[in-house]
C-alpha positions in Angstrom: 0.1 0.1 -0.1 2.4 2.4 0.7 4.4 1.7 -2.8 1.5 2.2 -4.4 0.6 5.8 -2.5 4.4 6.7 -3.2 3.6 5.9 -6.7 0.4 7.7 -6.7 0.9 11.1 -4.7 -2.3 12.4 -5.6 -4.4 9.5 -5.2 -6.2 11.1 -2.2 -6.0 14.3 -3.5 -8.4 12.7 -6.3 -10.6 11.3 -4.1 -11.7 13.8 -1.0 -14.7 11.3 -0.1 -12.1 8.8 1.3 -11.0 11.4 4.3 -14.6 11.1 5.6 -13.0 7.2 6.5 -9.3 7.8 7.2 -8.2 8.5 10.6 -6.4 11.5 11.0 -3.1 12.1 11.4 -1.3 13.4 14.0 -0.2 17.6 13.6 3.3 16.4 15.0 4.5 15.7 10.8 4.4 18.7 9.6 2.5 21.1 7.2 2.2 18.3 4.5 0.1 16.4 7.0 -1.7 19.2 8.3 -2.7 20.0 4.5 -4.2 16.4 5.0 -5.8 16.8 7.8 -7.7 19.9 6.0 -8.9 18.0 3.5 -10.4 15.9 5.9 -12.3 18.6 7.9 -13.7 20.2 4.5 -14.7 16.7 3.0 -16.6 16.3 6.1 -18.3 19.8 6.2 -19.4 18.9 2.2 -20.7 15.7 3.7 -22.5 17.1 5.5 -24.2 20.2 4.1 -25.4 17.4 1.6 -26.8 16.0 4.4 -28.4 18.8 5.6 -29.4 19.7 2.0 -31.3 16.7 1.4 -33.0 16.9 4.5 -34.5 20.3 3.3 -35.3 19.2 0.4 -37.4 16.3 1.9 -39.2 18.6 4.3 -40.0 20.7 1.6 -41.4 18.2 -1.0 -43.4 16.6 1.9 -45.0 19.9 2.8 -45.8 20.2 -0.8 -47.6 16.7 -0.3 -49.2 17.8 2.2 -50.7 20.7 0.4 -51.8 18.4 -2.1 -53.8 16.3 -0.1 -56.0 19.4 1.7 -56.7 20.5 -1.7 -58.1 17.1 -2.5 -60.0 17.0 0.6 -61.5 20.2 -0.4 -62.2 19.3 -4.3 -65.3 17.5 -4.4 -64.0 16.3 -8.0 -61.0 14.3 -6.9 -59.6 13.7 -10.8 -59.9 17.7 -11.1 -57.7 18.3 -8.3 -55.2 15.9 -9.7 -55.2 18.1 -13.0 -55.8 21.4 -12.5 -54.3 22.1 -8.6 -51.9 19.5 -7.9 -49.0 20.1 -10.5 -48.8 24.1 -9.1 -49.1 22.9 -5.5 -46.3 20.4 -5.9 -44.4 21.9 -8.8 -44.5 19.2 -10.9 -45.1 19.5 -14.6 -47.6 16.6 -15.0 -49.9 14.9 -12.8 -51.9 12.3 -14.6 -53.9 9.1 -14.1 -52.7 6.2 -16.8 -53.9 2.9 -17.4 -52.6 0.1 -14.6 -49.0 -0.7 -15.9 -47.0 -3.5 -15.2 -44.1 -3.3 -12.6 -43.5 -2.6 -9.0 -46.0 -0.8 -7.8 -43.7 2.4 -7.3 -41.0 3.7 -9.4 -38.9 6.5 -9.6 -36.4 7.6 -12.6 -35.2 9.6 -14.7 -36.1 10.1 -18.2 -34.7 11.3 -21.2 -37.8 11.2 -23.4 -40.8 10.9 -21.3 -43.8 9.2 -22.8 -46.9 10.9 -24.6 -48.7 8.2 -23.1 -48.0 8.9 -19.7 -47.4 13.0 -19.6 -49.4 14.2 -22.2 -48.0 17.8 -24.3 -45.9 17.5 -21.1 -43.7 15.0 -22.1 -40.8 16.9 -23.5 -40.3 18.9 -20.4 -40.5 15.9 -18.3 -36.8 14.7 -16.9 -38.0 12.1 -13.9 -41.0 11.0 -13.2 -42.7 8.9 -10.6 -45.2 6.0 -11.7 -47.6 4.6 -8.8 -50.0 1.9 -8.4 -53.9 2.4 -7.5 -55.3 -0.6 -8.3 -56.6 -0.5 -11.5 -55.2 3.3 -12.6 -51.2 4.5 -12.2 -50.9 7.6 -11.1 -48.2 9.4 -13.5 -46.3 12.3 -11.9 -43.7 14.0 -14.0 -41.1 16.6 -12.7 -39.2 19.5 -15.6 -36.0 19.4 -13.2 -35.1 16.1 -11.0 -34.8 18.1 -7.7 -38.7 18.8 -7.8 -39.7 15.2 -7.4 -37.0 13.4 -5.0 -36.6 10.1 -3.9 -39.1 9.9 -1.2 -41.2 7.1 -1.4 -43.2 7.5 1.9 -44.6 10.9 0.6 -45.1 9.5 -2.9 -46.9 6.6 -1.0 -49.2 8.5 0.6 -50.1 10.9 -2.0 -51.0 7.5 -3.7 -53.1 7.0 -0.7 -54.9 10.0 -0.6 -55.7 10.0 -4.3 -57.0 6.4 -4.3 -59.2 7.2 -1.1 -60.5 10.1 -3.1 -61.5 8.0 -5.7 -63.1 5.1 -3.9 -60.5 2.7 -4.8 
């Protein structure tokens, strides 16, 4: 291992994520080691920033889901609410019910070319979609930006259950 690191002195500098799992050296070894310690601290800070941002995104999406469910409760026509209120409340381009699709009950994926059958005229704008099975139908959600439809299976499942209940499915 030592021979490898001697032959590749930039190995750690090119892989800052490794600093998060390495034990820091003591500062008695000089300035080069101090630089490595600083890099480890910076890598740790980046990891925490990422975790905090992910938490903020989850909280924001959960709040949007709550607003969408409240709109569903207030509207006597669940399908009208889905088509006309949910896109704005959820910050999505497309919210539609389509015929049931084969596959797992929840699919969340990035797309380069979205299906017009799933997203209608919004299909060219869609870069991420969620497909949630509701009995004999599928709820298709489409987002312009990946961040607008985060990997939040619990929130998405709750949204689907609320819609299924409102539709009597």
